[in-house]
All heavy atoms as TSV, in Angstrom:
chain	resi	resn	atom	element	x	y	z
A	1	MET	N	N	118.615	55.755	204.471
A	1	MET	CA	C	117.202	55.665	204.717
A	1	MET	C	C	116.883	56.522	205.937
A	1	MET	O	O	117.507	56.377	206.975
A	1	MET	CB	C	116.820	54.212	204.957
A	1	MET	CG	C	115.377	54.024	205.182
A	1	MET	SD	S	114.818	52.317	205.401
A	1	MET	CE	C	116.047	51.320	204.692
A	2	ASN	N	N	115.916	57.400	205.800
A	2	ASN	CA	C	115.562	58.327	206.865
A	2	ASN	C	C	114.365	57.773	207.630
A	2	ASN	O	O	113.220	57.927	207.214
A	2	ASN	CB	C	115.242	59.698	206.266
A	2	ASN	CG	C	114.943	60.716	207.320
A	2	ASN	OD1	O	115.152	60.474	208.500
A	2	ASN	ND2	N	114.450	61.857	206.908
A	3	LEU	N	N	114.616	57.147	208.781
A	3	LEU	CA	C	113.532	56.584	209.577
A	3	LEU	C	C	112.790	57.642	210.373
A	3	LEU	O	O	111.772	57.350	210.985
A	3	LEU	CB	C	114.064	55.501	210.515
A	3	LEU	CG	C	114.552	54.230	209.841
A	3	LEU	CD1	C	115.066	53.247	210.880
A	3	LEU	CD2	C	113.462	53.593	209.018
A	4	GLU	N	N	113.284	58.871	210.377
A	4	GLU	CA	C	112.573	59.939	211.058
A	4	GLU	C	C	111.322	60.350	210.279
A	4	GLU	O	O	110.389	60.891	210.847
A	4	GLU	CB	C	113.482	61.143	211.260
A	4	GLU	CG	C	114.611	60.877	212.234
A	4	GLU	CD	C	115.551	62.056	212.379
A	4	GLU	OE1	O	115.323	63.090	211.733
A	4	GLU	OE2	O	116.515	61.925	213.138
A	5	ASP	N	N	111.298	60.094	208.999
A	5	ASP	CA	C	110.162	60.425	208.155
A	5	ASP	C	C	109.092	59.335	208.278
A	5	ASP	O	O	109.355	58.172	207.972
A	5	ASP	CB	C	110.618	60.550	206.701
A	5	ASP	CG	C	109.531	61.007	205.774
A	5	ASP	OD1	O	108.528	61.570	206.261
A	5	ASP	OD2	O	109.692	60.813	204.555
A	6	PRO	N	N	107.884	59.689	208.730
A	6	PRO	CA	C	106.841	58.675	208.896
A	6	PRO	C	C	106.452	57.978	207.591
A	6	PRO	O	O	106.079	56.807	207.613
A	6	PRO	CB	C	105.647	59.440	209.463
A	6	PRO	CG	C	106.160	60.742	209.919
A	6	PRO	CD	C	107.445	61.001	209.201
A	7	THR	N	N	106.555	58.673	206.473
A	7	THR	CA	C	106.178	58.025	205.213
A	7	THR	C	C	107.137	56.895	204.862
A	7	THR	O	O	106.717	55.898	204.264
A	7	THR	CB	C	106.112	59.040	204.061
A	7	THR	OG1	O	107.364	59.722	203.960
A	7	THR	CG2	C	105.013	60.055	204.281
A	8	THR	N	N	108.386	57.020	205.257
A	8	THR	CA	C	109.337	55.934	205.024
A	8	THR	C	C	108.974	54.721	205.868
A	8	THR	O	O	108.939	53.594	205.366
A	8	THR	CB	C	110.769	56.391	205.366
A	8	THR	OG1	O	111.096	57.520	204.584
A	8	THR	CG2	C	111.772	55.286	205.105
A	9	ARG	N	N	108.707	54.964	207.145
A	9	ARG	CA	C	108.356	53.854	208.040
A	9	ARG	C	C	107.076	53.166	207.584
A	9	ARG	O	O	107.020	51.931	207.512
A	9	ARG	CB	C	108.203	54.353	209.468
A	9	ARG	CG	C	109.483	54.839	210.079
A	9	ARG	CD	C	109.351	55.070	211.569
A	9	ARG	NE	N	108.245	55.917	211.959
A	9	ARG	CZ	C	108.333	57.216	212.220
A	9	ARG	NH1	N	109.497	57.818	212.126
A	9	ARG	NH2	N	107.273	57.898	212.584
A	10	TRP	N	N	106.036	53.938	207.254
A	10	TRP	CA	C	104.771	53.348	206.825
A	10	TRP	C	C	104.912	52.703	205.453
A	10	TRP	O	O	104.249	51.694	205.169
A	10	TRP	CB	C	103.656	54.383	206.846
A	10	TRP	CG	C	103.168	54.626	208.245
A	10	TRP	CD1	C	103.520	55.652	209.056
A	10	TRP	CD2	C	102.287	53.794	208.998
A	10	TRP	NE1	N	102.902	55.520	210.279
A	10	TRP	CE2	C	102.141	54.395	210.266
A	10	TRP	CE3	C	101.613	52.622	208.723
A	10	TRP	CZ2	C	101.324	53.841	211.260
A	10	TRP	CZ3	C	100.810	52.073	209.722
A	10	TRP	CH2	C	100.672	52.681	210.966
A	11	GLY	N	N	105.759	53.251	204.607
A	11	GLY	CA	C	105.987	52.644	203.298
A	11	GLY	C	C	106.610	51.271	203.411
A	11	GLY	O	O	106.228	50.338	202.698
A	12	ILE	N	N	107.559	51.133	204.315
A	12	ILE	CA	C	108.188	49.833	204.530
A	12	ILE	C	C	107.164	48.838	205.058
A	12	ILE	O	O	107.077	47.694	204.595
A	12	ILE	CB	C	109.382	49.961	205.498
A	12	ILE	CG1	C	110.506	50.761	204.845
A	12	ILE	CG2	C	109.879	48.590	205.938
A	12	ILE	CD1	C	111.618	51.149	205.806
A	13	GLY	N	N	106.362	49.276	206.028
A	13	GLY	CA	C	105.345	48.391	206.593
A	13	GLY	C	C	104.295	47.974	205.582
A	13	GLY	O	O	103.921	46.798	205.504
A	14	LEU	N	N	103.819	48.927	204.802
A	14	LEU	CA	C	102.792	48.602	203.808
A	14	LEU	C	C	103.341	47.736	202.682
A	14	LEU	O	O	102.646	46.851	202.178
A	14	LEU	CB	C	102.183	49.884	203.254
A	14	LEU	CG	C	101.316	50.667	204.241
A	14	LEU	CD1	C	100.865	51.982	203.612
A	14	LEU	CD2	C	100.128	49.848	204.692
A	15	ALA	N	N	104.578	47.971	202.302
A	15	ALA	CA	C	105.173	47.156	201.236
A	15	ALA	C	C	105.341	45.705	201.682
A	15	ALA	O	O	105.017	44.769	200.929
A	15	ALA	CB	C	106.515	47.736	200.816
A	16	SER	N	N	105.820	45.507	202.887
A	16	SER	CA	C	105.996	44.130	203.359
A	16	SER	C	C	104.645	43.466	203.588
A	16	SER	O	O	104.469	42.277	203.294
A	16	SER	CB	C	106.846	44.092	204.627
A	16	SER	OG	O	106.207	44.777	205.687
A	17	GLY	N	N	103.670	44.217	204.101
A	17	GLY	CA	C	102.330	43.656	204.278
A	17	GLY	C	C	101.687	43.292	202.952
A	17	GLY	O	O	101.027	42.259	202.826
A	18	ALA	N	N	101.874	44.135	201.949
A	18	ALA	CA	C	101.316	43.851	200.621
A	18	ALA	C	C	101.968	42.616	200.000
A	18	ALA	O	O	101.293	41.822	199.334
A	18	ALA	CB	C	101.499	45.056	199.714
A	19	LEU	N	N	103.257	42.452	200.215
A	19	LEU	CA	C	103.944	41.275	199.678
A	19	LEU	C	C	103.418	39.996	200.331
A	19	LEU	O	O	103.147	39.000	199.641
A	19	LEU	CB	C	105.454	41.403	199.901
A	19	LEU	CG	C	106.306	40.263	199.392
A	19	LEU	CD1	C	106.198	40.164	197.872
A	19	LEU	CD2	C	107.741	40.461	199.790
A	20	ILE	N	N	103.251	40.023	201.639
A	20	ILE	CA	C	102.720	38.850	202.341
A	20	ILE	C	C	101.293	38.561	201.876
A	20	ILE	O	O	100.922	37.402	201.651
A	20	ILE	CB	C	102.782	39.065	203.862
A	20	ILE	CG1	C	104.224	39.157	204.328
A	20	ILE	CG2	C	102.062	37.941	204.604
A	20	ILE	CD1	C	104.388	39.608	205.766
A	21	ALA	N	N	100.476	39.620	201.723
A	21	ALA	CA	C	99.098	39.433	201.267
A	21	ALA	C	C	99.054	38.868	199.852
A	21	ALA	O	O	98.222	38.001	199.547
A	21	ALA	CB	C	98.352	40.761	201.333
A	22	ALA	N	N	99.928	39.330	198.980
A	22	ALA	CA	C	99.953	38.818	197.614
A	22	ALA	C	C	100.312	37.337	197.590
A	22	ALA	O	O	99.700	36.555	196.848
A	22	ALA	CB	C	100.956	39.619	196.775
A	23	ILE	N	N	101.263	36.948	198.406
A	23	ILE	CA	C	101.638	35.528	198.471
A	23	ILE	C	C	100.461	34.709	198.975
A	23	ILE	O	O	100.167	33.630	198.454
A	23	ILE	CB	C	102.883	35.344	199.355
A	23	ILE	CG1	C	104.098	35.941	198.658
A	23	ILE	CG2	C	103.110	33.875	199.682
A	23	ILE	CD1	C	105.335	36.028	199.523
A	24	ALA	N	N	99.758	35.237	199.990
A	24	ALA	CA	C	98.602	34.515	200.528
A	24	ALA	C	C	97.512	34.360	199.474
A	24	ALA	O	O	96.919	33.281	199.334
A	24	ALA	CB	C	98.058	35.247	201.749
A	25	LEU	N	N	97.224	35.414	198.749
A	25	LEU	CA	C	96.141	35.366	197.772
A	25	LEU	C	C	96.481	34.501	196.563
A	25	LEU	O	O	95.595	33.882	195.967
A	25	LEU	CB	C	95.784	36.782	197.316
A	25	LEU	CG	C	95.150	37.655	198.397
A	25	LEU	CD1	C	95.004	39.089	197.895
A	25	LEU	CD2	C	93.813	37.094	198.832
A	26	LEU	N	N	97.758	34.461	196.202
A	26	LEU	CA	C	98.148	33.718	195.004
A	26	LEU	C	C	98.427	32.245	195.252
A	26	LEU	O	O	98.335	31.434	194.316
A	26	LEU	CB	C	99.374	34.372	194.366
A	26	LEU	CG	C	99.145	35.777	193.799
A	26	LEU	CD1	C	100.474	36.375	193.347
A	26	LEU	CD2	C	98.141	35.752	192.673
A	27	THR	N	N	98.788	31.885	196.475
A	27	THR	CA	C	99.221	30.503	196.679
A	27	THR	C	C	98.412	29.719	197.706
A	27	THR	O	O	98.432	28.494	197.669
A	27	THR	CB	C	100.691	30.454	197.115
A	27	THR	OG1	O	100.834	31.147	198.356
A	27	THR	CG2	C	101.593	31.092	196.081
A	28	LEU	N	N	97.713	30.394	198.607
A	28	LEU	CA	C	97.045	29.686	199.691
A	28	LEU	C	C	95.537	29.725	199.530
A	28	LEU	O	O	95.002	30.512	198.754
A	28	LEU	CB	C	97.438	30.310	201.039
A	28	LEU	CG	C	98.931	30.324	201.353
A	28	LEU	CD1	C	99.193	31.111	202.616
A	28	LEU	CD2	C	99.467	28.918	201.459
A	29	ASP	N	N	94.845	28.855	200.290
A	29	ASP	CA	C	93.391	28.885	200.293
A	29	ASP	C	C	92.869	28.493	201.668
A	29	ASP	O	O	93.607	27.989	202.511
A	29	ASP	CB	C	92.808	27.970	199.208
A	29	ASP	CG	C	93.234	26.524	199.363
A	29	ASP	OD1	O	94.132	26.252	200.177
A	29	ASP	OD2	O	92.672	25.660	198.681
A	30	GLY	N	N	91.605	28.774	201.895
A	30	GLY	CA	C	90.955	28.387	203.136
A	30	GLY	C	C	91.439	29.150	204.351
A	30	GLY	O	O	91.751	30.345	204.295
A	31	THR	N	N	91.502	28.425	205.447
A	31	THR	CA	C	91.877	29.010	206.735
A	31	THR	C	C	93.310	29.531	206.724
A	31	THR	O	O	93.591	30.567	207.335
A	31	THR	CB	C	91.718	27.963	207.860
A	31	THR	OG1	O	90.394	27.432	207.800
A	31	THR	CG2	C	91.950	28.573	209.216
A	32	MET	N	N	94.186	28.846	206.038
A	32	MET	CA	C	95.577	29.284	205.982
A	32	MET	C	C	95.688	30.644	205.310
A	32	MET	O	O	96.466	31.502	205.736
A	32	MET	CB	C	96.438	28.253	205.248
A	32	MET	CG	C	97.917	28.591	205.268
A	32	MET	SD	S	98.635	28.676	206.921
A	32	MET	CE	C	98.632	26.977	207.360
A	33	ARG	N	N	94.902	30.889	204.272
A	33	ARG	CA	C	94.909	32.187	203.599
A	33	ARG	C	C	94.477	33.282	204.571
A	33	ARG	O	O	95.093	34.345	204.626
A	33	ARG	CB	C	93.980	32.168	202.398
A	33	ARG	CG	C	93.910	33.538	201.706
A	33	ARG	CD	C	92.917	33.577	200.603
A	33	ARG	NE	N	93.462	32.884	199.441
A	33	ARG	CZ	C	92.821	32.739	198.295
A	33	ARG	NH1	N	91.605	33.207	198.149
A	33	ARG	NH2	N	93.386	32.107	197.290
A	34	LEU	N	N	93.422	33.029	205.329
A	34	LEU	CA	C	92.947	34.021	206.294
A	34	LEU	C	C	93.977	34.295	207.375
A	34	LEU	O	O	94.176	35.443	207.789
A	34	LEU	CB	C	91.629	33.564	206.911
A	34	LEU	CG	C	90.443	33.486	205.963
A	34	LEU	CD1	C	89.227	32.932	206.694
A	34	LEU	CD2	C	90.143	34.837	205.366
A	35	LEU	N	N	94.641	33.258	207.830
A	35	LEU	CA	C	95.673	33.420	208.843
A	35	LEU	C	C	96.826	34.271	208.322
A	35	LEU	O	O	97.270	35.209	208.994
A	35	LEU	CB	C	96.200	32.051	209.286
A	35	LEU	CG	C	97.350	32.063	210.294
A	35	LEU	CD1	C	96.874	32.620	211.635
A	35	LEU	CD2	C	97.917	30.686	210.460
A	36	VAL	N	N	97.280	33.999	207.128
A	36	VAL	CA	C	98.394	34.753	206.559
A	36	VAL	C	C	97.970	36.190	206.233
A	36	VAL	O	O	98.763	37.121	206.391
A	36	VAL	CB	C	98.975	34.019	205.330
A	36	VAL	CG1	C	100.041	34.856	204.646
A	36	VAL	CG2	C	99.551	32.676	205.751
A	37	LEU	N	N	96.732	36.400	205.824
A	37	LEU	CA	C	96.253	37.763	205.601
A	37	LEU	C	C	96.217	38.539	206.920
A	37	LEU	O	O	96.523	39.731	206.951
A	37	LEU	CB	C	94.881	37.751	204.937
A	37	LEU	CG	C	94.858	37.372	203.461
A	37	LEU	CD1	C	93.426	37.239	202.975
A	37	LEU	CD2	C	95.629	38.366	202.631
A	38	GLY	N	N	95.854	37.876	208.002
A	38	GLY	CA	C	95.907	38.512	209.319
A	38	GLY	C	C	97.328	38.887	209.703
A	38	GLY	O	O	97.575	39.965	210.263
A	39	ILE	N	N	98.259	38.014	209.397
A	39	ILE	CA	C	99.671	38.310	209.655
A	39	ILE	C	C	100.118	39.507	208.817
A	39	ILE	O	O	100.882	40.353	209.285
A	39	ILE	CB	C	100.538	37.063	209.384
A	39	ILE	CG1	C	100.238	35.985	210.425
A	39	ILE	CG2	C	102.019	37.408	209.371
A	39	ILE	CD1	C	100.858	34.642	210.124
A	40	ALA	N	N	99.644	39.592	207.585
A	40	ALA	CA	C	100.005	40.716	206.713
A	40	ALA	C	C	99.497	42.036	207.291
A	40	ALA	O	O	100.215	43.042	207.286
A	40	ALA	CB	C	99.440	40.495	205.313
A	41	VAL	N	N	98.276	42.043	207.799
A	41	VAL	CA	C	97.724	43.255	208.407
A	41	VAL	C	C	98.519	43.622	209.651
A	41	VAL	O	O	98.866	44.789	209.863
A	41	VAL	CB	C	96.227	43.069	208.738
A	41	VAL	CG1	C	95.698	44.207	209.591
A	41	VAL	CG2	C	95.420	42.939	207.467
A	42	PHE	N	N	98.820	42.633	210.483
A	42	PHE	CA	C	99.617	42.880	211.686
A	42	PHE	C	C	100.987	43.440	211.317
A	42	PHE	O	O	101.472	44.387	211.945
A	42	PHE	CB	C	99.779	41.595	212.502
A	42	PHE	CG	C	100.650	41.758	213.702
A	42	PHE	CD1	C	100.179	42.398	214.825
A	42	PHE	CD2	C	101.952	41.275	213.695
A	42	PHE	CE1	C	100.988	42.564	215.942
A	42	PHE	CE2	C	102.763	41.438	214.798
A	42	PHE	CZ	C	102.287	42.077	215.933
A	43	ASP	N	N	101.597	42.890	210.290
A	43	ASP	CA	C	102.911	43.366	209.855
A	43	ASP	C	C	102.844	44.797	209.344
A	43	ASP	O	O	103.706	45.618	209.670
A	43	ASP	CB	C	103.464	42.443	208.771
A	43	ASP	CG	C	104.831	42.873	208.301
A	43	ASP	OD1	O	105.738	42.981	209.150
A	43	ASP	OD2	O	104.995	43.103	207.092
A	44	ALA	N	N	101.818	45.109	208.569
A	44	ALA	CA	C	101.689	46.457	208.011
A	44	ALA	C	C	101.486	47.500	209.105
A	44	ALA	O	O	101.918	48.645	208.961
A	44	ALA	CB	C	100.533	46.496	207.020
A	45	ILE	N	N	100.842	47.115	210.202
A	45	ILE	CA	C	100.586	48.057	211.288
A	45	ILE	C	C	101.743	48.106	212.285
A	45	ILE	O	O	102.100	49.178	212.783
A	45	ILE	CB	C	99.270	47.695	211.999
A	45	ILE	CG1	C	98.104	47.901	211.036
A	45	ILE	CG2	C	99.070	48.518	213.261
A	45	ILE	CD1	C	96.789	47.384	211.553
A	46	SER	N	N	102.341	46.972	212.583
A	46	SER	CA	C	103.351	46.929	213.640
A	46	SER	C	C	104.753	47.330	213.181
A	46	SER	O	O	105.513	47.898	213.977
A	46	SER	CB	C	103.409	45.530	214.255
A	46	SER	OG	O	103.822	44.587	213.290
A	47	THR	N	N	105.100	47.076	211.943
A	47	THR	CA	C	106.446	47.407	211.472
A	47	THR	C	C	106.779	48.891	211.615
A	47	THR	O	O	107.858	49.221	212.120
A	47	THR	CB	C	106.645	46.939	210.017
A	47	THR	OG1	O	106.495	45.525	209.975
A	47	THR	CG2	C	108.016	47.316	209.500
A	48	PRO	N	N	105.895	49.813	211.232
A	48	PRO	CA	C	106.224	51.231	211.437
A	48	PRO	C	C	106.417	51.589	212.913
A	48	PRO	O	O	107.262	52.413	213.248
A	48	PRO	CB	C	105.023	51.977	210.858
A	48	PRO	CG	C	104.415	51.025	209.904
A	48	PRO	CD	C	104.660	49.673	210.462
A	49	GLN	N	N	105.646	50.943	213.792
A	49	GLN	CA	C	105.783	51.220	215.217
A	49	GLN	C	C	107.128	50.714	215.741
A	49	GLN	O	O	107.791	51.381	216.541
A	49	GLN	CB	C	104.633	50.572	215.996
A	49	GLN	CG	C	103.264	51.017	215.543
A	49	GLN	CD	C	103.069	52.514	215.642
A	49	GLN	OE1	O	103.491	53.135	216.611
A	49	GLN	NE2	N	102.445	53.095	214.640
A	50	PHE	N	N	107.536	49.531	215.306
A	50	PHE	CA	C	108.832	48.996	215.710
A	50	PHE	C	C	109.980	49.857	215.181
A	50	PHE	O	O	110.968	50.086	215.876
A	50	PHE	CB	C	109.009	47.553	215.230
A	50	PHE	CG	C	108.121	46.557	215.927
A	50	PHE	CD1	C	107.540	45.530	215.219
A	50	PHE	CD2	C	107.861	46.656	217.278
A	50	PHE	CE1	C	106.727	44.608	215.846
A	50	PHE	CE2	C	107.046	45.736	217.924
A	50	PHE	CZ	C	106.478	44.707	217.202
A	51	LEU	N	N	109.858	50.322	213.944
A	51	LEU	CA	C	110.902	51.178	213.374
A	51	LEU	C	C	110.980	52.519	214.103
A	51	LEU	O	O	112.073	53.057	214.311
A	51	LEU	CB	C	110.653	51.400	211.885
A	51	LEU	CG	C	110.866	50.184	210.985
A	51	LEU	CD1	C	110.429	50.495	209.567
A	51	LEU	CD2	C	112.308	49.736	211.024
A	52	LYS	N	N	109.846	53.048	214.512
A	52	LYS	CA	C	109.827	54.294	215.279
A	52	LYS	C	C	110.526	54.100	216.616
A	52	LYS	O	O	111.332	54.922	217.044
A	52	LYS	CB	C	108.386	54.747	215.488
A	52	LYS	CG	C	108.247	56.057	216.214
A	52	LYS	CD	C	106.776	56.434	216.319
A	52	LYS	CE	C	106.582	57.736	217.049
A	52	LYS	NZ	N	105.151	58.073	217.161
A	53	TYR	N	N	110.234	52.983	217.278
A	53	TYR	CA	C	110.883	52.676	218.558
A	53	TYR	C	C	112.379	52.488	218.357
A	53	TYR	O	O	113.181	52.975	219.155
A	53	TYR	CB	C	110.264	51.417	219.164
A	53	TYR	CG	C	110.929	50.972	220.432
A	53	TYR	CD1	C	110.710	51.653	221.624
A	53	TYR	CD2	C	111.789	49.886	220.431
A	53	TYR	CE1	C	111.313	51.251	222.795
A	53	TYR	CE2	C	112.425	49.490	221.592
A	53	TYR	CZ	C	112.186	50.181	222.764
A	53	TYR	OH	O	112.803	49.776	223.921
A	54	ALA	N	N	112.788	51.817	217.302
A	54	ALA	CA	C	114.204	51.588	217.035
A	54	ALA	C	C	114.912	52.896	216.747
A	54	ALA	O	O	116.063	53.119	217.175
A	54	ALA	CB	C	114.383	50.640	215.865
A	55	MET	N	N	114.246	53.807	216.037
A	55	MET	CA	C	114.837	55.100	215.738
A	55	MET	C	C	115.063	55.892	217.027
A	55	MET	O	O	116.112	56.494	217.227
A	55	MET	CB	C	113.944	55.902	214.792
A	55	MET	CG	C	114.479	57.268	214.439
A	55	MET	SD	S	113.229	58.358	213.772
A	55	MET	CE	C	112.040	58.423	215.079
A	56	LYS	N	N	114.074	55.879	217.919
A	56	LYS	CA	C	114.202	56.616	219.190
A	56	LYS	C	C	115.288	55.997	220.059
A	56	LYS	O	O	116.035	56.708	220.725
A	56	LYS	CB	C	112.871	56.628	219.921
A	56	LYS	CG	C	111.877	57.558	219.297
A	56	LYS	CD	C	110.598	57.606	220.088
A	56	LYS	CE	C	109.596	58.549	219.439
A	56	LYS	NZ	N	108.348	58.611	220.196
A	57	ALA	N	N	115.391	54.683	220.088
A	57	ALA	CA	C	116.409	54.020	220.891
A	57	ALA	C	C	117.797	54.316	220.361
A	57	ALA	O	O	118.755	54.450	221.130
A	57	ALA	CB	C	116.152	52.501	220.903
A	58	ASP	N	N	117.928	54.439	219.049
A	58	ASP	CA	C	119.222	54.721	218.441
A	58	ASP	C	C	119.662	56.156	218.757
A	58	ASP	O	O	120.854	56.423	218.922
A	58	ASP	CB	C	119.154	54.533	216.927
A	58	ASP	CG	C	120.501	54.682	216.264
A	58	ASP	OD1	O	121.483	54.124	216.796
A	58	ASP	OD2	O	120.571	55.351	215.227
A	59	GLN	N	N	118.724	57.081	218.867
A	59	GLN	CA	C	119.065	58.470	219.152
A	59	GLN	C	C	119.486	58.688	220.593
A	59	GLN	O	O	120.235	59.608	220.887
A	59	GLN	CB	C	117.874	59.380	218.821
A	59	GLN	CG	C	117.607	59.503	217.349
A	59	GLN	CD	C	116.380	60.344	217.053
A	59	GLN	OE1	O	115.645	60.709	217.946
A	59	GLN	NE2	N	116.186	60.652	215.788
A	60	THR	N	N	119.019	57.838	221.512
A	60	THR	CA	C	119.369	58.029	222.917
A	60	THR	C	C	120.739	57.461	223.245
A	60	THR	O	O	121.307	57.799	224.270
A	60	THR	CB	C	118.321	57.367	223.831
A	60	THR	OG1	O	118.231	55.971	223.530
A	60	THR	CG2	C	116.958	58.029	223.657
A	61	GLU	N	N	121.256	56.594	222.417
A	61	GLU	CA	C	122.587	56.004	222.706
A	61	GLU	C	C	123.705	56.917	222.323
A	61	GLU	O	O	123.703	57.809	221.644
A	61	GLU	CB	C	122.734	54.676	221.958
A	61	GLU	CG	C	121.823	53.622	222.510
A	61	GLU	CD	C	121.975	52.312	221.764
A	61	GLU	OE1	O	122.732	52.240	220.785
A	61	GLU	OE2	O	121.325	51.364	222.158
């Protein structure tokens, strides 16, 4: 897996966010659904950033 490629990092983030969102939409309702959808958005945005940081840290060692 090439973490230097931004499309790979964003693909991983969007895939995991979409999975969390699908679970929220199919199984939850009310406030809990909104909370989990917020977590899905946070995951989709933050995962690529964490992977980028991990890639840079791995290259410096």
